[in-house]
Each structure stands twice: as C-alpha cells, then as structure tokens.
N, C-alpha and C positions, 0 to 999 in steps of 0.2 A: 577599398575600391581598387580594382586592378585593370579595368578596361575603359575605353573611351565612352563618353556619354552617348546614349543612343535612345531610340524610341522603345520604351519598355513594353509597349503593347504588341502582343503577338497578332498575327494575321490568320485567323482560322480559315481553312479552305471553305469557299462558298459563301463567305459573309463579308460585308463591307464595313462592319463595325464590331467591336468586341461584344460578347453576350453579357447580360447581367447575371449575377449569381442567382440561384433558384429562389423563388418567392418565399418558400418556407424558411430558408436561411436568413433572408433579409428581414422577415417578420420577427424571428427570434432575436436577431441583432438589434432591432428597434426597442426591445424590452429592457436592455441593459442600461444601467445608470452608473455614474461614478467612474466612467472610463475616459481616457484622454480623447480630446477632440479629433475627429477624422481629418486626416491630411489629404487624402486622395479618394476619388471615386474608384470603384473596384470593377475590373473585368473578370470574365470567367471563361475558361477553355476546358470543357468537360470531356471525359471519355478518351483521353489519350492512351495509347498502348505503348508501354515500356517493356522491353524484353528482360525477363528475369535471368538469373545466372544460367539456367538450363534452356532458355528460350521461351519459357511460359509467359503468356501476356499478363502484365501487371497493369490493371486499369487505374488511371491517374487523372486527377483534376488539377488544373493550374489556375490560381488566382493571382492577380497582378494589379499594380496601380495603373490607372488609366491616365498616364502622364508621361511627358518626355523625361528621360533621366536614366541614371545608372543605379540599379537597385540590387542588393544582395538577395540570396535565395534561402528559404527555409524549407526543410524536408520533414514531412509528417507522414509516417507510415503506420497504418492502422488495420487490425483484423476486425474492427467493428463497423466497417462501412465508411463512406465518405460524406454522408449527409449530416443531418442534425445529430449531435451538437458540434461535430468537427468542422463542418462547413462554415457556420457563423463564427465559432469560437477561435478557430485558427485561420481558415482560409480568408474570411472577410476581414476580421479585426486586424490581423497582421498586414494584410495587403493595404488596408486603409492607412497604415502607419509607414508604408514605404518598403515593403518586401514582396518579392515573388514568393508564392507559397505553393508547394507541391503536396497535395493530399492524395496518398496512394493506398489502395487496398492490398494488404499482404496476400501472398499466393493462397489460393483456395478459398478466398473470402471476397465478398463484394463484387463478384464477377470476374475476378482475376483467375487465371488458369492455375493448374497444379493442385497439389494436396496440401492443406494446411498442416503444419507440424508445430508443436508448441514453441520450439526454439531453433531447430536445426538448419533452417534456411535463411534466417534473417541477415546474417553477416554478408553472405554472398549476394543476396537480392538487393541489399542496401548499396553495395559497391557497384552492382550492375546499374542501379538507378543513377548513381553519380556519373558513371560512364555515359549514360544517355544525356544527362544534364550538360556535359561538356560539349555536346553537339548542338545545343540550343542557342540561337543567336542572341537571346536576351540574358543568358547566363554569364555573369561577369567574373566568375572564378572565386567568389566569396560565398561560403555555405555555412549555414547553421542548422541545428535541429531543435525541435521543441515537441512536447507532448506529455501526456500523463499515463501512468500505469504501464500496460504493455507497450504503449507508444513511447515510453521511456526505455523499455527493454531493448527495442530495436535500435535505439541510439547507442546503447552500450555495445551491441553487436557490431554496429558499423565502426565503432571506435577500436575494435580489436586490431584492425589494420587500417588506421584512419587515412582517408584520402587527403592529399595536401590541401585541398580546398576547404576542409572542415576546420572552422575557426572558433566555434562556440556551440555548447549544448545547454539546453534547459530541460531538466528532468523533474516533472511534477508528479507528486505522489507516486514515485517511480518503483517499478518492479526491477530487481536486480538478480534474484535467485528464485527460479521457478519452484525448486524443492521447498524452500521456506514459505512460499505462498500456500502450498498444499499440505505441509506436514510440520509438526513440531515434535522433536524427540521421538519420531516414529508414529506420532498420533495424527490421523487425518483431520484436516480442517474441513469438516464435512459441509457445513453451510457455505463456506467460501467456494469449495469445489463445485457445488451445485449452481451457485450464482455465476461464477466464471464460465462454467460450461454452458449455461443459458445464454450469457452475453455473447460468447464467441460463436455459438451455434446460430443465434437468431438476430443479433443486433444489426449485422450488416445487411439483413434482408428488408430493413425499413422499420419505421416507428410502429406501424400497425402490427406487423408480425412480431416484433420484439415485445410490444405491450401484451399481446395475447400469450406469448411464451412466459412472461413474468407472472401474469395472472394464473396461468396453469400451474407454474411452480409453487406459487403461494397456496393454491387450493390443495395441492397434493403433498406439500412439504411434510406434514405430520406422518403420513403414510410411508413416505420414502425413508425418512430418517429413523423410523422405528422398525423397518423391515428386517427380517431374519431369513437369509443373510442380506447384508446391506449391498454388497456388490451386485450390480445389474439392476437394482431397484429404481435407479434414477432415469432409466431410459423412457419410462412412461411420462415423466415430467418434461423432459426435453423434446419429446416427440419422436426421437429415433436414437439409435446407438451413436455414441461419440467415441471412436476408437482411442483417441489420444487421452480422453478422460479416464477410460477404463485402464489404460496403461499407467497413468499417474496414480490411481488408487491402488494399483497392484504392486507399487514399488515404494513402500514406506521408509526404506533404509536409505539414508543420505549417501552411504558409501556404495550403493548399488551402481554397477556400470551404466545402468539406464540414464543416470543423471550426469554422467561425465560430460563436461563441456557446457552444461546448462547455465552456469553462472559466469558471465564474461569476466567479472572482476576477479575471479579466482584462478583463471587460467592464464592470465597475463598481467604484467604491471599496468596500473592505471595509466591511461594516456595523458599527455600533457596538454590536453585541450581544455581551455577555460570552461568550467561547468558550474551552473547554478542548480541547486537542489532545493526542492520545495516539498513540504509534507505537513501533516497535522498531528497533534498530540494523540488523537484517536484514529489515525490512519492505520489501516490494517498492514500497510507496507512501511510504516515509520522506521522499523528496525532496519529494513533494507537501506533506507536513505541515510540513517546514521552510520551504518557500516561503510557505505560508499563514501560518505564525507570523510571518514577517518582514513580510508585507503588513499583518497585523492590528496588529502593534506600531508600524509606521510610521504607521498611521492613528490611533494613539492608543486603540485598542480594548483593553479589559481582556481579557487572555488568559493562559493557562497552558499549559505544555508538559511532558509526561511521556514520556521515552524509555527503554524497558526493554531487557533483553537478549533480545528476542523477534524472531520472524519475523511475517509477516502473520497466520498462523493461530495460532501459539503465544501471541500476545498475548491471545487470547480463550480460551485453554486454560490453560497453565501460568501465564500472567500475569494470569488473570482476577481473583484477589483484589485485586491492586494496581489493575488497570484499573477494577474495580467501585467500589473505595473512592474512587479519584480522581474518577470520574464522579459518584458519589453526593454527595461533599462539594461539588463545584461546583454541582450542581443544588440542593442544600439551601441553599447560600449565596445563590443568585440567585433562587430561586423561593419559598423558605421563610424568608428573612431569618435564616439560621443559618450564619454563617461559621466556626463553631468547628472544622470539619474541614479548612479550607484550609491549604496549605503557606505558610511565611513567604516563600519565594522563588518567582518565576514559573516557573523551570525546574528540573526534576530529571531527571538523566540517569545511566544505568548506565555505569560505566567498565569497558570490556572489558579482559581481561588482568589484572584486579585482584580476582578473586573476586566477592564480594558488594558491592563498594564502589559507592556512588552519589555523585554530585556535585550539590549544590544551588547554582544559579547565578542571577545577576540577568538574564542575557541569553543568547541562542543564535542563531547560532553565535558563539563567541568569536573574537577576532581576534589571536591571539598571533603572534609573529614567525614568518615562513615560513622553513623550512630547506630548502635545495636539496640533493638527492642525485643524483649523476651516475653513469651506468654506465661500466664499464671493459671492455676487450677480454677480460680474464680472468674475467669474471663477477662482479666485485665492485661495491659501491656506495661512492662516495667523496664527500667534501665539496669536492674540488678541481675547479673547472671544467675542461673539456677545452681543449686548445690548438688543435684544428681541428674541422671538421665532417664529416670523412670517414666512410664507412660503418664501423660498429663490428663488426657481426656480422649474420647473416641466418638465416632459417628458411623452409621451404616449407610453405605452407598448402594442403592438398588438400581441396576441398569434397566430394569423393567419400568421404573419410574424415576428417570435420571434427574439429577440436579439441573435446572434449566440455565441457559446462558441469558445474560441480561446486560445490554450495553457493552461498552468497550470497543476495541478495534475490529469492527465487523464491516461487511459489505452490504448488509441489509439496512433498512430504514430505522431499525432500533439501535443503531450504533451510537457511540458517544457516552456522555455522562448521564447516568440514570439514578433514580432513587432506589437503593438496594434494600429498603426496609422489608418488603414482602419476601424477598429472597432470603434475607438473614433470619426470618422467622421460621424457616424450615428446620426440621430435626437433623437434616444432613448437611448443615452449614454451621461451622464454628466461627465465632467472632471473639477477638481479643481487642480491648479498647483502652487507649491510654488516658491519662488524666486530662482535665480541662486545661487548655493552654493559657497561661498568663502572658505569654509573649508569642509573637508569630514564629512559625517554623517554616523555612523555605527549603524545599527539596529540589536540588538541581543536579541531574545526572542519572546514571543507571541505578535502578532499585532492584534488589534481589532478596531472596530468602534462602536460608539453609534449613531444610526441613528434615527432621528425624522422625520416621514413622514406620510402623509395622502393620501388616495385614494378616487376616486369617486364611486367605486363599493363596498367598504368594504373589498376587497380582493386584494392581490398583493404580490409580492416578491421584495426583494432588494438584488442585487448582488454588493458586495463591493470589490474593487481590489486596491492594492498598486502597483504603477508603477515607474520605474526609467527612466527619460527623459534625454537622452544624449545631448551634445552640438549641434548635428546635428538634434535634434528633434525626434529621434527614441524613442518611448515609449515602454519599456519592462516590462512585468508583473513580480512581485516579489512574491506576495502571495494574497490570496483572500478568500471569503466566501459568504454564502448566508443565508438569513433568510426570513421567511414569515411575511407579514404584515396583521394584522386583525384590521380594523379601524371602527369607528362609525361616520356616517355623515362626517363632515370635520375635526373632531378631529384627531390629529396625534397619531400614535402609536410610542412607544419608544422601540426600540430593540437594545440589545447589541449583536454584531455580531462577533464571533471569526473568525479571518482570517488566523489562523495557526501561528506557530512559524517559524522564519526564521533567517538567518544570512546574512546580505547584507550591502555593503558599497556604499553609494551614493557619487561619487567623486566630486572634485572641478569642477565647470562648469556644473554640472548636476542639475536636479530639481526633487523634490518629487511630484508625482501626485497621486491624489485620483480619482478613476473612480467609478461611480455609475450607475447601470442600473437595469432593471426589470427582469433579468434572464440571463441564459447562456445555450442555447439549441443546441444540445441535451444532454449536460452534465447533466442538470437537466430537469425533465419533466416540461412542460409549466404550468403556472397558468392559468386556464380558465377564471378567473375573476368573476365567478359565485358562488364560494363556493362548487361546485361539486368536488368529489374526482378526482384527476388528471387522474388516469388510466381509469375512467369510463365516463369522460366528453364527451358529444356530442355537446355541444354548447359553443362557445367562445365569450367573449366580450372584447373590448380593455379597458385598465385601465390607467387612469391619475394618476400618482404618483407625489406628491408635496413634495420636500425635504425642511425641515424647518431649520432655521438659527442655532438652538442649536445642530445640528449634529456635531460630532467630530471624527476625526481620531486619534488613540492613538498609538504612536510608542515608543517602549523601546529603547531609544537612549543611546549608550555608551558615556561616557564623553571623 
C-alpha cells in the first residue's frame, strides 16, 4: 500500500450511490461453492472510456469494494467481452476480496475502437491503460494482473516494459506464444484455430450470439475440416471473413517474419515481477506454461506453478475453487503484504492415475532417470534395445478417411482423458504394450519419442501417444505429440518428438502402451501426402508409413 486511506467508492456522474454489478453476473456468482467468504459488497462503474496508445477508445468496467479503505488494483484485459464469465469470475469475486478490478475490452472487441490484431497492440494499450489508472483518485499505485488464456498473453505484453506499479501477475492456463497455439512443427492446429476464431469473433458480442456461433461451428465442423482446399472454408462457420485467422493459417513456419515479436518471453529477458502460473495436465497451453516457468526460474524471478487434473476450460470450471484460491493467495501476498495463503513449495502438481493425489515439489520439471522402451514385431514394449534398424511394422494413412483425434489437450468438449479402445482397433493405429506391472511406475517430467520411420510418398506425419492400460483393458491417454516425416525413397527419417511433460502413476496391474498413427484429425490438419501446403491441397494420396525397430519411447521414471 502506498497511499493514504480513502473512500474506495467512485462517484459516477449523475448517481448518488454506486451501481450494482449486472444481474446476470450476480446470478452466476451465486452458483459457486467452496470459495472464500465475501469480505465486501461490490460496486460497479460500467462503460468507462480509456484512450488506447493511438487514442482509440477502450471500453472498460470498474468493480470495487463498497467500503472505506485503500485497495490495490487488478487489471484484466480481454478480447472476449466484459460480461459473463469475466464479470463474475474476476470483477465481482476479486472486488469482494478487497481489490479494485478493471475489466477492459481489447481494441476492436467488445465495443472498443480500432482493429483487433492477435498480438501487435497489447503492450502499448496495456501501458496506456496504466497511464489512465494513474489519474484515478482511487488508484493507490499498487497494481496486479490476472486472467486466463489470451488474458494471460496481455499480461506478458505489459511486462515487456513493466510499469513501476506492477507488483504481481497471475497467468491462468496462459498463452505465451501465438505461433505454438496454432502450429506444431509447421502443422496447423485446425480444430483449435476454428474454436479460437469463433471465440474471438463472437464471444464479446454476448452469450446468445456466442452460443449461436458455437452451434453453427459444431454443425459445420465436418464439412469445414474435410474441405479441399482447407483455406477459406471456415468463413461459413464463423459467419464472415476473419483476416487475422487467414494470416495465421497462411504462415505455418515459425521462422516467418510474420511471427516476429509474437512471443513476449522470447524477445526479452523475463521480468522480475512475481508471477503465479496455473495450468492443467490436459491444457492445450500447458507447454506454454512449463516453458514460461522455466524462463522465469532461470531469470531468478519469484514464481509458483499449479498443475491440476484439468483441460483448458475445466480449469476455470471444475478447478475454479483451487484456481481462485491460488490466485487470491498470490495477489494478497504481493499486493497486500499478506503471505499467509502461500504454499510452502513453489510447485504443486496433480498426479494422474493416483486418484486425488498431489505432489508438492521444489522444481518442475523434475529430471529423473530416463527409461527407454522399444517396440517389438509382436506389438510389445521391451527394455531390450533392438539388434537392427529394419522396418518393424507399417500402416496406411488415408487422408480421405483420416485417423480421428480423441481426447488430449483440446479446446473442445472432448478434451482430456478418454478411453482409446475404439481408436486403437483401427487398422491405421499401431500399439505396443508393456508387461503387466508388479510395481507402480511414476512418470514425472517431459515424455518424448525418437521415431525412425519411412514413407512411400516422401511425406507423412507421425502421432505418438502414451497410454495407461488398466486391468480391464481400458486404454487411457496420458500425453502425446506430433511431428512431420520427410523421407527419401525407402530411407527412414529420424525424428525426436516431444510429447509434453506429465505427472502420472501407472499402478500395479496396469500396462504402459505406446500408440503410433499418422495423424489426429481435426486436431491437426491432414497431411495430403503430396508435399502441398495443407491449407491449399486439392489432391490427397494415401501414405504407407513403416516404423523401424530403432524407434524408442523415453519416459522420465521416478525411482
């Protein structure tokens, strides 16, 4: 706290008392259970106009405790509107706990002026908003930021040149690198691109408009993702052209100048601002969070990491009591000088396969000894290295009937852990399964595969997945990844494929399974087999993929 005690209540022009938050937000707030008791009633000052860096109006709502006192401020900047869920989830809940909360629509969204661009204006507009805050009589000079997904990205943008008032950040299921949201190894994250495009185009227009857009996308998804060519086919689902999404799809190369400056953590040293990071094991942005945690720790920044059993969306739904408690404790510690709610260790992670077990750790990822598992011709996994590098087995991937995606880190409602039995019964999916475990095996850290494979067309993909097979034969996905294959004649390509970091215990009686296929559609855009760009391909050919014996699955197993 840096300024004298004062009346935190603003005095909106033409009113004698503060307005209540909107009824819809108060009704949503009333449905939540397991949250800390309310400390203050909440007032609301909607529709404030904040000048952006170029003077464009940024429409802003102000939530505040209706009480005498000196309170810090939280800045929440969103391209998804300022209503539900942001109004109750951030405006009301944090104001109840003793914070001024500014919920602002990014330029070009939610009534704000200017044109929305995926990343190019957030740093300057954030700083312009802080300049506006300095002029407000209730601003005491202590500022924090909080929010999920793109609402985390704008925090990183602000921290590129952090204002002196910024004392803490909380990044929930956070986006750090727009390229990695839309592409892996040059392969378009097709389903994610469509979902993000729908959200950013329609969510700020209100619940009804957003709901209609989501239903339209679901009805037309199959036609869109199977279109030839793919590029341009999504416009019918979203309702109209989205120029920034067209640009994203047209630039699959991470080194393309288009992406220069898109990832704040890569263009500057991480700031020394205390930062709490929150993600889920099946969050589509979990890799972003782990990389950010590593950068911050290496820079000596005070940081904390919470990893729950969540997807990108369930972290803010089923996981909200834990996420809110973690966020509130961090902000109180660094904005209110109250560290009583902080955890004793910097890392807390849920252990999959172990029920409700959590692990409190001093670092992440851990670096236990890596155990190598090798595939055999009869579909087993063994610890014995192969004696040759000959082809082991093969499958045919047909882009006209592509291997479907199932579960994992998605933005759709099918995300998370799923029974893979039906998927593994397909002819275009290989499985290699280890022996029944007589002792539990705990995997903690980054999983990867080194795959040796050849193709008959010179082009292909390989999708690699780790699964847990229970005593009843149910195969559940743990983590996965995809890479492109570029081969010459029958010579194999050798690719090292990151499959994400995880924490999972394979119990006694369970088996470790390695699943390999040629894709996961529509999570990833199909490989046409011809070398054409995926979004422009009009001709598809099937691909014979041969997996060679020197392929290996690498697991960081705890002793």
